[in-house]
N, C-alpha and C positions, 0 to 999 in steps of 0.2 A: 310342843304344840302351842302352848300359851303365848310364846313369843311371836308366832306367826299371826296371831290375832291383832298384834300391834303394828303390823306392816301395812302401810297405805300404798296402794298401787296407783301411780299417776298414768291413767289410761290415755289421757290427752298427750302426754309426753311420749309414751310408747308409740302411739299412732303416728305422731309427727316424725319420730325417728325412723319408723318403718317406711313411711312415704318418701323420706329423703334418701333412701337406700335401695333404688331399683336393682342394684347388683345382686340383691338377695334372690332375684328371679333367674339368675344364671343357671341354676339346677333345672328349673322347669324348661328353659329354652334348650339346654343341652340335651335333656331327655327327649324332647319332641324332635329336635334336629336329628338325633340318632335314628329315630323311626322313619324319617323322610329323606335323609341324605345318606343313602346306602354306601356310596363310595367316597364320601368325604368324612373327615374326622371332626365330629361335633364338639368333642372336648377341645381340640386345638382352636376351632373357630371361636368358641365362647371364651377360652382362656386368653386368646390374643386381645379380645376386646375388654374383658372385665379385670384381668389381673393387673394390680399395681396402679390402677387409675381411680380417680374420683368420678363415680358415675352419677349423673343426674338424669332427670326425666327427659330432657332434650336430647342428650347424646345417646341415651338408651333408645329413644324413638328413631334416631338416625341410624343406629346399629341395626335395628329391626328392618328399616327400609333398605339397608344395604344387603340384606341376606337374599340369596338366590333361591327363594321359596315362593310358593303360591300366595296370593293375596289373602286368602281365607286364613291361612296360618299366621301371616303378618298381623292381620286384624286381631286374632286371638292373643298373640304376644303383646300387642299394644293395649289390649283390654285387661291383661293380667294386673292384679294389684297385690302388692306385698302383704298387705294386711289380711288378704283372703287366701293366699297360697299356703297350703299345708303339706305339699309334696306327698311322700309316702307315709306320713304319720298315722293315718287310719290303719293301714296294713301292719305297721309296726306295733300299734296298740293291740290289734287283734292277735298278733303273734305272741306278745307278752302275756296277754290274758290266757291264751291257750296253754302256754308253758306253765303258768301258775296253776291253772286247773289240773293239768296233768300231774304236777308235783303233789298237789293235795289229794288227788285220787290214788296215787301210788304210795302216799305217806299219810294215812288217815289219822294218825295220832297228832 
């Protein structure tokens, strides 16, 4: 733990790297597309665009515009920011905390 105190986190660099990688939003887009495109494969749609390509903000916005979805959802996709997207992390944390609580309740020593 002492070594961790010597680590400096470059928040500016991290923020810059996140903003340069809108492909990190593919999970959010795929999840929402699954909910609204019942007969189309959201995974295939996002995979075709994101896989193996260098994605930047401009071609990300072009992709969103090309989707056959309502304008409100397009606006939501355009306003997503990598630095604020946390996906299902809160529910995963809750699940882990619950598992830890259950472990200690059943193993009091």
